[in-house]
C-alpha positions in Angstrom: -12.8 -28.7 5.6 -15.6 -31.0 6.5 -14.8 -31.8 10.1 -11.2 -32.7 9.4 -8.5 -31.2 11.7 -7.1 -28.2 9.8 -3.4 -28.1 8.8 -1.0 -25.5 10.1 -1.1 -23.8 6.6 -4.9 -23.7 6.7 -4.8 -22.2 10.2 -2.3 -19.5 9.1 -4.6 -18.5 6.2 -7.6 -18.4 8.5 -5.8 -16.1 11.0 -4.7 -13.8 8.1 -8.4 -13.6 7.0 -9.6 -13.0 10.6 -7.2 -10.0 11.0 -8.6 -8.5 7.8 -12.2 -9.1 8.9 -12.9 -11.5 6.0 -13.9 -14.8 7.8 -17.0 -16.6 6.8 -19.2 -17.9 9.7 -18.0 -21.5 9.0 -14.4 -20.4 9.1 -14.9 -18.5 12.3 -16.4 -21.6 14.0 -13.4 -23.6 12.8 -10.9 -21.1 14.0 -12.7 -20.8 17.4 -12.6 -24.5 17.8 -8.9 -24.7 17.0 -8.1 -21.9 19.4 -10.1 -23.6 22.2 -8.1 -26.8 21.6 -4.8 -25.0 21.8 -5.9 -23.2 25.0 -6.7 -26.5 26.6 -3.3 -28.0 25.6 -1.2 -24.9 26.6 -1.2 -22.4 29.4 -4.2 -20.1 29.6 -4.1 -16.8 27.8 -3.3 -13.9 30.1 -6.3 -11.6 29.5 -5.4 -9.2 32.4 -1.9 -8.5 31.1 -0.8 -5.6 28.9 0.5 -6.3 25.4 4.1 -6.0 26.5 3.5 -8.1 29.6 1.8 -10.8 27.5 4.7 -10.9 25.0 7.2 -11.2 27.9 5.2 -14.0 29.6 5.1 -16.0 26.3 8.8 -15.4 25.8 9.6 -16.6 29.3 7.5 -19.7 28.9 9.2 -20.5 25.6 12.6 -20.1 27.3 11.5 -22.4 30.1 10.5 -25.1 27.7 13.8 -24.8 26.0 15.8 -25.0 29.2 13.8 -27.7 31.0 15.9 -30.8 31.9 15.0 -34.0 30.2 15.8 -37.6 31.1 17.3 -38.5 27.8 19.2 -36.4 25.4 17.5 -36.1 22.1 19.1 -35.5 18.7 20.1 -31.9 18.3 18.1 -31.4 15.1 14.9 -32.7 16.8 15.5 -30.5 19.8 15.8 -27.4 17.7 12.7 -28.4 15.8 10.8 -28.5 19.1 12.1 -25.1 20.0 11.1 -23.7 16.7 7.7 -25.2 17.0 7.2 -23.7 20.4 8.1 -20.2 19.1 5.8 -20.5 16.1 2.9 -21.5 18.4 3.7 -18.6 20.8 3.5 -16.2 17.8 0.3 -17.8 16.6 -1.3 -17.5 20.1 -0.3 -13.8 20.3 -1.8 -13.0 16.9 -5.1 -14.8 17.8 -5.2 -13.3 21.3 -5.1 -9.7 20.2 -7.8 -10.2 17.6 -10.3 -12.1 19.7 -9.4 -11.2 23.3 -7.9 -7.7 23.6 -9.4 -6.3 20.3 -7.1 -3.3 20.8 -4.8 -3.7 17.8 -5.5 -1.2 15.1 -6.1 -2.4 11.5 -2.8 -0.9 10.4 -0.9 -2.8 13.1 -2.6 -6.0 12.2 -2.1 -5.5 8.4 1.7 -4.8 8.9 2.1 -8.1 10.8 0.8 -10.1 7.8 1.9 -8.0 4.8 4.8 -6.5 3.0 4.9 -2.7 2.7 6.7 -0.9 -0.1 7.4 2.8 0.2 8.9 5.5 -2.0 10.1 8.8 -0.5 10.3 12.3 -2.1 11.8 12.2 -5.5 11.8 8.4 -5.7 9.8 6.2 -8.1 9.8 2.4 -7.9 8.9 -0.5 -10.1 7.5 -3.6 -8.2 6.8 -7.1 -9.5 3.9 -8.6 -7.5 3.6 -12.3 -6.7 1.1 -13.0 -9.5 3.4 -11.4 -12.2 1.5 -8.1 -12.2 3.6 -4.9 -12.1 3.1 -1.8 -10.0 4.9 1.5 -10.5 5.0 3.4 -7.3 5.2 7.2 -7.6 7.0 9.4 -5.1 5.7 9.8 -1.5 3.6 6.7 -1.9 3.1 3.4 0.0 1.8 0.0 -1.2 0.7 -2.7 1.2 0.7 -6.3 -0.2 -0.8 -9.0 1.9 1.2 -12.3 2.3 -1.8 -14.4 1.4 -1.9 -12.6 -2.0 -2.1 -15.9 -3.9 -5.5 -16.5 -2.2 -6.8 -13.0 -2.7 -5.2 -10.4 -5.1 -5.7 -7.3 -2.9 -3.4 -4.4 -2.1 -3.8 -1.2 -0.2 -2.5 2.1 -1.6 -1.6 5.5 -0.1 -0.4 8.0 -2.7 -0.2 7.1 -6.4 0.7 4.0 -8.4 0.2 2.6 -11.9 -0.7 -1.0 -12.2 -0.2 -3.4 -15.2 -2.3 -6.4 -14.1 -1.8 -9.9 -15.3 -5.1 -11.3 -16.4 -6.7 -14.0 -14.2 -10.4 -14.7 -15.0 -10.9 -16.6 -11.8 -9.5 -13.9 -9.5 -10.0 -10.2 -9.6 -7.3 -7.7 -8.7 -8.4 -5.2 -6.0 -6.8 -1.9 -5.0 -8.1 -0.3 -1.9 -7.6 3.3 -1.0 -9.1 5.6 1.7 -12.4 6.1 0.0 -12.5 3.7 -3.0 -12.3 0.1 -4.0 -11.0 -0.5 -7.6 -11.5 -4.0 -9.1 -10.2 -5.4 -12.3 -9.4 -8.7 -14.0 -6.6 -7.7 -16.3 -5.8 -4.2 -17.4 -3.6 -1.2 -16.9 -4.6 1.8 -14.8 -3.4 4.3 -12.3 -4.8 5.2 -8.8 -4.1 8.5 -7.1 -5.0 9.3 -3.5 -2.4 11.9 -2.5 -4.8 14.7 -1.7 -7.3 14.8 1.1 -10.9 14.2 -0.1 -9.7 13.7 -3.7 -9.0 10.4 -5.3 -8.7 9.4 -9.0 -8.7 6.2 -11.0 -7.5 6.5 -14.6 -7.7 3.7 -17.1 -5.1 3.1 -19.8 -6.3 -0.3 -21.2 -9.1 -2.7 -20.3 -12.1 -2.0 -18.1 -12.2 -1.1 -14.4 -15.0 -1.0 -11.8 -14.6 1.7 -9.1 -16.8 1.6 -6.0 -17.1 4.2 -3.3 -16.8 2.6 0.1 -19.3 4.4 2.3 -22.3 4.6 -0.1 -21.6 1.7 -2.4 -22.1 3.7 -5.6 -19.9 2.6 -8.5 -18.8 3.4 -12.0 -17.3 1.4 -14.8 -14.4 2.9 -16.7 -13.1 2.3 -20.2 -9.7 3.3 -21.7 -9.0 7.0 -21.4 -11.7 7.5 -18.7 -11.2 8.6 -15.2 -13.2 8.1 -12.0 -13.0 11.1 -9.6 -14.0 10.9 -6.0 -14.3 14.4 -4.5 -16.0 15.4 -1.3 -18.0 12.1 -1.1 -19.2 12.1 -4.7 -17.9 9.7 -7.4 -18.1 10.9 -11.0 -16.7 9.8 -14.4 -14.8 12.0 -16.9 -12.8 11.7 -20.1 -9.0 12.0 -20.0 -8.1 14.7 -22.5 -4.3 14.4 -22.3 -3.4 10.7 -21.4 0.3 11.5 -21.4 -0.1 14.0 -18.6 -1.7 11.2 -16.5 0.4 8.2 -17.3 3.7 9.9 -18.5 5.3 9.8 -15.1 5.8 6.0 -15.4 8.2 6.7 -18.3 10.1 9.4 -16.4 8.2 12.2 -18.1 7.5 15.4 -16.2 4.7 17.2 -18.0 3.4 20.8 -17.8 0.4 22.0 -19.8 -0.1 25.7 -19.5 0.7 25.4 -15.8 0.9 28.8 -14.0 4.4 29.2 -12.7 3.1 29.6 -9.1 1.6 26.1 -9.3 4.7 24.1 -10.5 6.2 24.0 -6.9 4.2 21.0 -5.6 5.1 18.9 -8.8 8.8 19.8 -8.6 8.9 19.0 -4.8 7.3 15.6 -5.4 9.5 14.8 -8.5 12.9 15.9 -7.1 12.4 15.7 -3.3 13.3 19.4 -2.8 11.6 22.4 -1.1 10.5 24.9 -3.8 9.8 28.6 -3.4 8.4 30.6 -6.4 8.1 34.4 -6.5 6.7 36.3 -9.5 7.7 39.9 -9.8 5.2 40.7 -12.6 1.4 40.5 -12.8 1.7 38.9 -16.2 0.3 35.3 -16.1 3.5 33.2 -16.5 2.7 29.7 -17.8 4.8 26.6 -18.5 4.2 24.1 -21.2 6.5 21.2 -22.0 7.5 17.5 -21.6 10.8 16.8 -19.8 12.1 13.3 -19.7 14.6 11.9 -17.2 16.3 15.3 -16.5 18.2 16.3 -13.4 16.9 19.3 -11.5 19.6 21.6 -12.9 19.0 20.4 -16.5 15.3 21.1 -16.1 15.7 24.6 -14.7 18.1 25.5 -17.5 15.5 24.5 -20.1 12.7 26.3 -18.3 15.0 29.4 -18.1 15.0 29.5 -21.9 11.2 29.3 -22.0 10.3 31.7 -19.2 12.2 34.8 -18.0 13.4 33.4 -14.6 16.4 33.2 -12.3 16.8 30.2 -10.0 19.1 29.0 -7.3 19.7 25.5 -6.1 20.9 25.2 -2.5 21.1 21.6 -1.4 17.5 20.5 -1.0 16.1 24.0 -1.7 15.1 25.5 -5.0 14.3 29.2 -5.3 12.7 30.5 -8.5 12.2 34.2 -9.3 10.2 35.1 -12.4 10.9 38.5 -13.8 7.9 38.7 -16.1 6.5 36.9 -19.1 
């Protein structure tokens, strides 16, 4: 920026980077200088007030500016532009204040202020088109946070599971951040799963992916049909033996591969958004194998009943399965 006064769009971008802890030293100096200039022009920041009191004070001051008598009436459009400008400045001041003065806003709160969050509840899967043309498929019980400065930095944060089909951009990597991992690609398709505590997986369908463990900095490079597994602080690489079992959910496929009947409950709960109880009356190891595509819960249970000797009952959001023996 070479000593020139930054534009409002540049300041907005700098504030967004500050809240995410990604300012360079030069950018920090520039933002500090801008903040000092604004503080000299406007009322002092109220460092002794609580967050709620500070918001109220800024709102009152904005209203006072709106209601102050003036000698000459100005055109209505210009008056509203001035009001809008005062409100925008108040919001900018509040954002900068809580980062550099109070420092008591959590990263999640700051991220929410400058991002769009997409969520999928139990039994719900979503397809999202990202600003760069990439596509994300969000699995049930998952959340994807997309920053509003995405055009400047292609970075998202994921809780749960999602499959990404990334539009290639040689000049800008695409980054997925989870609790313990940072996954970086240029253009590829892959899935990231972080549902379970202390267990995260990155599975590659096409292209190449670099996966880095946050705390230690160790990393692995993954090729198609390879998987990075982060478990109890250790990052390892493995081959994907049955790709359809990993990626099939994006096509509406519910897949079981010699799955013990007692272990199907979590998968059914996530897929259909119901509470599942399974009881097995026999000691025989009941297993379920099959691929089921775009079926209702009742349709699925009828098909399973032909494969395994079971009775079932669907009561609203509850499913009870009783296996009589295999």
